[in-house]
Backbone as XML, in Angstrom:
<?xml version="1.0"?>
<chain id="A" units="angstrom">
  <residue number="1" name="MET">
    <atom name="N" x="0.836" y="-1.176" z="0.000"/>
    <atom name="CA" x="0.000" y="0.000" z="0.000"/>
    <atom name="C" x="0.881" y="1.240" z="0.000"/>
  </residue>
  <residue number="2" name="THR">
    <atom name="N" x="0.430" y="2.234" z="-0.706"/>
    <atom name="CA" x="1.174" y="3.491" z="-0.746"/>
    <atom name="C" x="0.880" y="4.295" z="0.527"/>
  </residue>
  <residue number="3" name="PRO">
    <atom name="N" x="1.736" y="5.264" z="0.839"/>
    <atom name="CA" x="1.466" y="6.119" z="2.002"/>
    <atom name="C" x="0.097" y="6.815" z="1.908"/>
  </residue>
  <residue number="4" name="THR">
    <atom name="N" x="-0.296" y="7.215" z="0.709"/>
    <atom name="CA" x="-1.599" y="7.862" z="0.529"/>
    <atom name="C" x="-2.735" y="6.892" z="0.844"/>
  </residue>
  <residue number="5" name="GLU">
    <atom name="N" x="-2.612" y="5.647" z="0.378"/>
    <atom name="CA" x="-3.643" y="4.645" z="0.662"/>
    <atom name="C" x="-3.725" y="4.367" z="2.166"/>
  </residue>
  <residue number="6" name="ILE">
    <atom name="N" x="-2.582" y="4.272" z="2.812"/>
    <atom name="CA" x="-2.552" y="4.018" z="4.254"/>
    <atom name="C" x="-3.293" y="5.133" z="4.994"/>
  </residue>
  <residue number="7" name="THR">
    <atom name="N" x="-3.022" y="6.375" z="4.629"/>
    <atom name="CA" x="-3.688" y="7.515" z="5.263"/>
    <atom name="C" x="-5.187" y="7.486" z="5.017"/>
  </residue>
  <residue number="8" name="ARG">
    <atom name="N" x="-5.589" y="7.188" z="3.796"/>
    <atom name="CA" x="-7.015" y="7.156" z="3.462"/>
    <atom name="C" x="-7.748" y="6.053" z="4.205"/>
  </residue>
  <residue number="9" name="VAL">
    <atom name="N" x="-7.158" y="4.866" z="4.259"/>
    <atom name="CA" x="-7.789" y="3.744" z="4.968"/>
    <atom name="C" x="-7.840" y="4.043" z="6.464"/>
  </residue>
  <residue number="10" name="GLN">
    <atom name="N" x="-6.778" y="4.608" z="7.014"/>
    <atom name="CA" x="-6.756" y="4.957" z="8.435"/>
    <atom name="C" x="-7.861" y="5.966" z="8.750"/>
  </residue>
  <residue number="11" name="THR">
    <atom name="N" x="-8.007" y="6.989" z="7.923"/>
    <atom name="CA" x="-9.059" y="7.988" z="8.112"/>
    <atom name="C" x="-10.432" y="7.337" z="8.080"/>
  </residue>
  <residue number="12" name="TYR">
    <atom name="N" x="-10.644" y="6.434" z="7.138"/>
    <atom name="CA" x="-11.927" y="5.739" z="7.025"/>
    <atom name="C" x="-12.211" y="4.913" z="8.280"/>
  </residue>
  <residue number="13" name="LEU">
    <atom name="N" x="-11.218" y="4.129" z="8.744"/>
    <atom name="CA" x="-11.425" y="3.269" z="9.911"/>
    <atom name="C" x="-11.663" y="4.100" z="11.172"/>
  </residue>
  <residue number="14" name="ARG">
    <atom name="N" x="-10.955" y="5.204" z="11.319"/>
    <atom name="CA" x="-11.169" y="6.074" z="12.475"/>
    <atom name="C" x="-12.592" y="6.629" z="12.484"/>
  </residue>
  <residue number="15" name="ARG">
    <atom name="N" x="-13.066" y="7.044" z="11.323"/>
    <atom name="CA" x="-14.424" y="7.576" z="11.228"/>
    <atom name="C" x="-15.452" y="6.466" z="11.446"/>
  </residue>
  <residue number="16" name="LEU">
    <atom name="N" x="-15.223" y="5.301" z="10.855"/>
    <atom name="CA" x="-16.152" y="4.176" z="10.970"/>
    <atom name="C" x="-16.322" y="3.737" z="12.422"/>
  </residue>
  <residue number="17" name="PHE">
    <atom name="N" x="-15.202" y="3.618" z="13.153"/>
    <atom name="CA" x="-15.249" y="3.125" z="14.523"/>
    <atom name="C" x="-15.274" y="4.257" z="15.569"/>
  </residue>
  <residue number="18" name="GLY">
    <atom name="N" x="-15.221" y="5.503" z="15.111"/>
    <atom name="CA" x="-15.315" y="6.634" z="16.019"/>
    <atom name="C" x="-14.163" y="6.713" z="17.008"/>
  </residue>
  <residue number="19" name="SER">
    <atom name="N" x="-12.951" y="6.420" z="16.532"/>
    <atom name="CA" x="-11.804" y="6.439" z="17.440"/>
    <atom name="C" x="-10.540" y="6.915" z="16.741"/>
  </residue>
  <residue number="20" name="GLU">
    <atom name="N" x="-9.911" y="7.911" z="17.339"/>
    <atom name="CA" x="-8.632" y="8.394" z="16.836"/>
    <atom name="C" x="-7.486" y="7.500" z="17.310"/>
  </residue>
  <residue number="21" name="LYS">
    <atom name="N" x="-7.783" y="6.497" z="18.131"/>
    <atom name="CA" x="-6.761" y="5.584" z="18.650"/>
    <atom name="C" x="-6.292" y="4.588" z="17.591"/>
  </residue>
  <residue number="22" name="ILE">
    <atom name="N" x="-7.038" y="4.475" z="16.499"/>
    <atom name="CA" x="-6.689" y="3.542" z="15.424"/>
    <atom name="C" x="-5.532" y="4.120" z="14.620"/>
  </residue>
  <residue number="23" name="LYS">
    <atom name="N" x="-4.530" y="3.293" z="14.393"/>
    <atom name="CA" x="-3.360" y="3.738" z="13.636"/>
    <atom name="C" x="-2.921" y="2.626" z="12.692"/>
  </residue>
  <residue number="24" name="LEU">
    <atom name="N" x="-2.638" y="2.982" z="11.450"/>
    <atom name="CA" x="-2.063" y="2.038" z="10.500"/>
    <atom name="C" x="-0.566" y="2.273" z="10.466"/>
  </residue>
  <residue number="25" name="VAL">
    <atom name="N" x="0.181" y="1.190" z="10.629"/>
    <atom name="CA" x="1.629" y="1.263" z="10.710"/>
    <atom name="C" x="2.220" y="0.708" z="9.414"/>
  </residue>
  <residue number="26" name="PRO">
    <atom name="N" x="2.915" y="1.551" z="8.648"/>
    <atom name="CA" x="3.523" y="1.078" z="7.402"/>
    <atom name="C" x="4.523" y="-0.047" z="7.688"/>
  </residue>
  <residue number="27" name="PRO">
    <atom name="N" x="4.691" y="-0.963" z="6.735"/>
    <atom name="CA" x="5.636" y="-2.063" z="6.947"/>
    <atom name="C" x="7.084" y="-1.585" z="6.984"/>
  </residue>
  <residue number="28" name="ALA">
    <atom name="N" x="7.894" y="-2.326" z="7.733"/>
    <atom name="CA" x="9.318" y="-1.993" z="7.834"/>
    <atom name="C" x="10.029" y="-2.249" z="6.503"/>
  </residue>
  <residue number="29" name="ARG">
    <atom name="N" x="9.558" y="-3.275" z="5.791"/>
    <atom name="CA" x="10.148" y="-3.611" z="4.491"/>
    <atom name="C" x="9.052" y="-3.740" z="3.449"/>
  </residue>
  <residue number="30" name="LYS">
    <atom name="N" x="9.392" y="-3.454" z="2.219"/>
    <atom name="CA" x="8.446" y="-3.556" z="1.110"/>
    <atom name="C" x="7.946" y="-4.993" z="0.999"/>
  </residue>
  <residue number="31" name="GLY">
    <atom name="N" x="6.662" y="-5.131" z="0.736"/>
    <atom name="CA" x="6.069" y="-6.442" z="0.558"/>
    <atom name="C" x="5.458" y="-7.024" z="1.825"/>
  </residue>
  <residue number="32" name="MET">
    <atom name="N" x="5.731" y="-6.393" z="2.961"/>
    <atom name="CA" x="5.144" y="-6.861" z="4.215"/>
    <atom name="C" x="3.774" y="-6.201" z="4.409"/>
  </residue>
  <residue number="33" name="SER">
    <atom name="N" x="3.017" y="-6.717" z="5.368"/>
    <atom name="CA" x="1.673" y="-6.208" z="5.636"/>
    <atom name="C" x="1.706" y="-4.897" z="6.411"/>
  </residue>
  <residue number="34" name="VAL">
    <atom name="N" x="0.686" y="-4.092" z="6.180"/>
    <atom name="CA" x="0.457" y="-2.900" z="6.983"/>
    <atom name="C" x="-0.194" y="-3.388" z="8.281"/>
  </residue>
  <residue number="35" name="GLU">
    <atom name="N" x="0.282" y="-2.896" z="9.427"/>
    <atom name="CA" x="-0.266" y="-3.323" z="10.705"/>
    <atom name="C" x="-1.365" y="-2.384" z="11.160"/>
  </residue>
  <residue number="36" name="LEU">
    <atom name="N" x="-2.369" y="-2.951" z="11.805"/>
    <atom name="CA" x="-3.471" y="-2.201" z="12.374"/>
    <atom name="C" x="-3.270" y="-2.189" z="13.885"/>
  </residue>
  <residue number="37" name="ALA">
    <atom name="N" x="-3.172" y="-0.988" z="14.463"/>
    <atom name="CA" x="-2.921" y="-0.862" z="15.897"/>
    <atom name="C" x="-3.997" y="0.001" z="16.548"/>
  </residue>
  <residue number="38" name="VAL">
    <atom name="N" x="-4.258" y="-0.302" z="17.815"/>
    <atom name="CA" x="-5.133" y="0.514" z="18.653"/>
    <atom name="C" x="-4.355" y="0.763" z="19.937"/>
  </residue>
  <residue number="39" name="ASP">
    <atom name="N" x="-4.175" y="2.035" z="20.269"/>
    <atom name="CA" x="-3.380" y="2.383" z="21.459"/>
    <atom name="C" x="-2.013" y="1.711" z="21.436"/>
  </residue>
  <residue number="40" name="GLU">
    <atom name="N" x="-1.366" y="1.731" z="20.318"/>
    <atom name="CA" x="-0.012" y="1.169" z="20.146"/>
    <atom name="C" x="0.047" y="-0.353" z="20.203"/>
  </residue>
  <residue number="41" name="GLU">
    <atom name="N" x="-1.091" y="-1.029" z="20.415"/>
    <atom name="CA" x="-1.104" y="-2.496" z="20.409"/>
    <atom name="C" x="-1.553" y="-2.977" z="19.030"/>
  </residue>
  <residue number="42" name="VAL">
    <atom name="N" x="-0.713" y="-3.757" z="18.380"/>
    <atom name="CA" x="-1.053" y="-4.284" z="17.056"/>
    <atom name="C" x="-2.120" y="-5.358" z="17.233"/>
  </residue>
  <residue number="43" name="ILE">
    <atom name="N" x="-3.245" y="-5.167" z="16.527"/>
    <atom name="CA" x="-4.347" y="-6.119" z="16.643"/>
    <atom name="C" x="-4.607" y="-6.866" z="15.345"/>
  </residue>
  <residue number="44" name="GLY">
    <atom name="N" x="-3.904" y="-6.505" z="14.277"/>
    <atom name="CA" x="-4.133" y="-7.189" z="13.017"/>
    <atom name="C" x="-3.362" y="-6.565" z="11.870"/>
  </residue>
  <residue number="45" name="THR">
    <atom name="N" x="-3.769" y="-6.955" z="10.671"/>
    <atom name="CA" x="-3.110" y="-6.481" z="9.459"/>
    <atom name="C" x="-4.147" y="-6.045" z="8.428"/>
  </residue>
  <residue number="46" name="ILE">
    <atom name="N" x="-3.678" y="-5.262" z="7.467"/>
    <atom name="CA" x="-4.529" y="-4.820" z="6.367"/>
    <atom name="C" x="-3.836" y="-5.177" z="5.063"/>
  </residue>
  <residue number="47" name="HIS">
    <atom name="N" x="-4.598" y="-5.777" z="4.165"/>
    <atom name="CA" x="-4.057" y="-6.214" z="2.881"/>
    <atom name="C" x="-4.826" y="-5.551" z="1.746"/>
  </residue>
  <residue number="48" name="ARG">
    <atom name="N" x="-4.101" y="-5.149" z="0.737"/>
    <atom name="CA" x="-4.691" y="-4.524" z="-0.447"/>
    <atom name="C" x="-4.907" y="-5.594" z="-1.493"/>
  </residue>
  <residue number="49" name="ASP">
    <atom name="N" x="-6.090" y="-5.570" z="-2.123"/>
    <atom name="CA" x="-6.405" y="-6.512" z="-3.188"/>
    <atom name="C" x="-6.831" y="-5.711" z="-4.410"/>
  </residue>
  <residue number="50" name="ASP">
    <atom name="N" x="-6.215" y="-6.009" z="-5.541"/>
    <atom name="CA" x="-6.550" y="-5.342" z="-6.796"/>
    <atom name="C" x="-6.923" y="-6.422" z="-7.799"/>
  </residue>
  <residue number="51" name="GLU">
    <atom name="N" x="-8.218" y="-6.641" z="-7.953"/>
    <atom name="CA" x="-8.699" y="-7.675" z="-8.859"/>
    <atom name="C" x="-9.450" y="-7.022" z="-10.009"/>
  </residue>
  <residue number="52" name="GLU">
    <atom name="N" x="-8.884" y="-7.145" z="-11.199"/>
    <atom name="CA" x="-9.482" y="-6.601" z="-12.416"/>
    <atom name="C" x="-9.802" y="-5.111" z="-12.266"/>
  </residue>
  <residue number="53" name="GLY">
    <atom name="N" x="-8.901" y="-4.375" z="-11.623"/>
    <atom name="CA" x="-9.070" y="-2.939" z="-11.488"/>
    <atom name="C" x="-9.921" y="-2.497" z="-10.310"/>
  </residue>
  <residue number="54" name="GLU">
    <atom name="N" x="-10.530" y="-3.448" z="-9.595"/>
    <atom name="CA" x="-11.321" y="-3.105" z="-8.412"/>
    <atom name="C" x="-10.452" y="-3.297" z="-7.182"/>
  </residue>
  <residue number="55" name="VAL">
    <atom name="N" x="-10.192" y="-2.203" z="-6.474"/>
    <atom name="CA" x="-9.311" y="-2.239" z="-5.304"/>
    <atom name="C" x="-10.153" y="-2.357" z="-4.034"/>
  </residue>
  <residue number="56" name="SER">
    <atom name="N" x="-9.723" y="-3.248" z="-3.137"/>
    <atom name="CA" x="-10.361" y="-3.373" z="-1.826"/>
    <atom name="C" x="-9.268" y="-3.610" z="-0.787"/>
  </residue>
  <residue number="57" name="TYR">
    <atom name="N" x="-9.637" y="-3.403" z="0.455"/>
    <atom name="CA" x="-8.689" y="-3.565" z="1.557"/>
    <atom name="C" x="-9.309" y="-4.522" z="2.569"/>
  </residue>
  <residue number="58" name="ALA">
    <atom name="N" x="-8.605" y="-5.589" z="2.888"/>
    <atom name="CA" x="-9.103" y="-6.586" z="3.827"/>
    <atom name="C" x="-8.430" y="-6.386" z="5.180"/>
  </residue>
  <residue number="59" name="VAL">
    <atom name="N" x="-9.251" y="-6.342" z="6.217"/>
    <atom name="CA" x="-8.749" y="-6.201" z="7.585"/>
    <atom name="C" x="-8.807" y="-7.573" z="8.240"/>
  </residue>
  <residue number="60" name="HIS">
    <atom name="N" x="-7.654" y="-8.002" z="8.750"/>
    <atom name="CA" x="-7.560" y="-9.287" z="9.452"/>
    <atom name="C" x="-7.195" y="-8.992" z="10.896"/>
  </residue>
  <residue number="61" name="ILE">
    <atom name="N" x="-8.124" y="-9.289" z="11.816"/>
    <atom name="CA" x="-7.882" y="-9.038" z="13.237"/>
    <atom name="C" x="-7.602" y="-10.359" z="13.927"/>
  </residue>
  <residue number="62" name="THR">
    <atom name="N" x="-6.546" y="-10.368" z="14.740"/>
    <atom name="CA" x="-6.163" y="-11.559" z="15.488"/>
    <atom name="C" x="-6.432" y="-11.318" z="16.964"/>
  </residue>
  <residue number="63" name="VAL">
    <atom name="N" x="-7.170" y="-12.240" z="17.580"/>
    <atom name="CA" x="-7.434" y="-12.168" z="19.010"/>
    <atom name="C" x="-6.751" y="-13.367" z="19.653"/>
  </residue>
  <residue number="64" name="LEU">
    <atom name="N" x="-5.791" y="-13.081" z="20.532"/>
    <atom name="CA" x="-5.071" y="-14.149" z="21.220"/>
    <atom name="C" x="-5.865" y="-14.612" z="22.440"/>
  </residue>
  <residue number="65" name="GLU">
    <atom name="N" x="-5.870" y="-15.893" z="22.678"/>
    <atom name="CA" x="-6.558" y="-16.463" z="23.839"/>
    <atom name="C" x="-6.094" y="-15.779" z="25.125"/>
  </residue>
  <residue number="66" name="GLU">
    <atom name="N" x="-4.809" y="-15.517" z="25.225"/>
    <atom name="CA" x="-4.261" y="-14.927" z="26.451"/>
    <atom name="C" x="-4.758" y="-13.507" z="26.701"/>
  </residue>
  <residue number="67" name="ASP">
    <atom name="N" x="-5.297" y="-12.853" z="25.678"/>
    <atom name="CA" x="-5.813" y="-11.498" z="25.846"/>
    <atom name="C" x="-7.285" y="-11.467" z="26.252"/>
  </residue>
  <residue number="68" name="LEU">
    <atom name="N" x="-7.953" y="-12.600" z="26.207"/>
    <atom name="CA" x="-9.374" y="-12.656" z="26.543"/>
    <atom name="C" x="-9.578" y="-12.618" z="28.053"/>
  </residue>
  <residue number="69" name="PRO">
    <atom name="N" x="-10.745" y="-12.112" z="28.495"/>
    <atom name="CA" x="-11.042" y="-12.165" z="29.925"/>
    <atom name="C" x="-11.270" y="-13.614" z="30.337"/>
  </residue>
  <residue number="70" name="PRO">
    <atom name="N" x="-11.170" y="-13.910" z="31.626"/>
    <atom name="CA" x="-11.392" y="-15.288" z="32.067"/>
    <atom name="C" x="-12.780" y="-15.773" z="31.666"/>
  </residue>
  <residue number="71" name="ALA">
    <atom name="N" x="-12.866" y="-17.044" z="31.363"/>
    <atom name="CA" x="-14.159" y="-17.640" z="31.015"/>
    <atom name="C" x="-14.999" y="-17.752" z="32.281"/>
  </residue>
  <residue number="72" name="PRO">
    <atom name="N" x="-16.316" y="-17.570" z="32.168"/>
    <atom name="CA" x="-17.165" y="-17.722" z="33.351"/>
    <atom name="C" x="-17.124" y="-19.173" z="33.824"/>
  </residue>
  <residue number="73" name="ALA">
    <atom name="N" x="-17.328" y="-19.354" z="35.106"/>
    <atom name="CA" x="-17.334" y="-20.717" z="35.654"/>
    <atom name="C" x="-18.430" y="-21.519" z="34.965"/>
  </residue>
  <residue number="74" name="ALA">
    <atom name="N" x="-18.108" y="-22.742" z="34.641"/>
    <atom name="CA" x="-19.079" y="-23.607" z="33.967"/>
    <atom name="C" x="-20.190" y="-23.970" z="34.944"/>
  </residue>
  <residue number="75" name="ALA">
    <atom name="N" x="-21.396" y="-23.791" z="34.512"/>
    <atom name="CA" x="-22.544" y="-24.153" z="35.338"/>
    <atom name="C" x="-22.793" y="-25.644" z="35.190"/>
  </residue>
  <residue number="76" name="GLY">
    <atom name="N" x="-23.239" y="-26.244" z="36.244"/>
    <atom name="CA" x="-23.562" y="-27.672" z="36.186"/>
    <atom name="C" x="-24.806" y="-27.894" z="35.362"/>
  </residue>
  <residue number="77" name="PRO">
    <atom name="N" x="-25.202" y="-29.137" z="35.177"/>
    <atom name="CA" x="-26.395" y="-29.415" z="34.385"/>
    <atom name="C" x="-27.636" y="-28.833" z="35.077"/>
  </residue>
  <residue number="78" name="ALA">
    <atom name="N" x="-28.605" y="-28.452" z="34.273"/>
    <atom name="CA" x="-29.845" y="-27.894" z="34.806"/>
    <atom name="C" x="-30.564" y="-28.963" z="35.625"/>
  </residue>
  <residue number="79" name="PRO">
    <atom name="N" x="-31.184" y="-28.549" z="36.731"/>
    <atom name="CA" x="-31.922" y="-29.551" z="37.530"/>
    <atom name="C" x="-33.086" y="-30.112" z="36.741"/>
  </residue>
  <residue number="80" name="ARG">
    <atom name="N" x="-33.374" y="-31.383" z="36.989"/>
    <atom name="CA" x="-34.492" y="-32.042" z="36.292"/>
    <atom name="C" x="-35.806" y="-31.692" z="36.963"/>
  </residue>
  <residue number="81" name="ARG">
    <atom name="N" x="-36.791" y="-31.513" z="36.158"/>
    <atom name="CA" x="-38.143" y="-31.267" z="36.666"/>
    <atom name="C" x="-38.872" y="-32.574" z="36.761"/>
  </residue>
  <residue number="82" name="LYS">
    <atom name="N" x="-39.708" y="-32.694" z="37.779"/>
    <atom name="CA" x="-40.492" y="-33.926" z="37.946"/>
    <atom name="C" x="-41.884" y="-33.713" z="37.466"/>
  </residue>
</chain>
């Protein structure tokens, strides 16, 4: 993605989600993915697709198990009715 595309997609995502905390991070090397960050934490990547002249941008968000809140305690089986 070009710097202009990165800026445009970032502006769109900020407006869509109502947050200035969203930041697109250009790749360190050419050919790598653009990173999607919120509050400096990378949460995914953005990929550009150009198929027959139609350009789209795919957002891939990764959620790590270790970042999730604890699971609620498992409830036992429901009591049987007589």
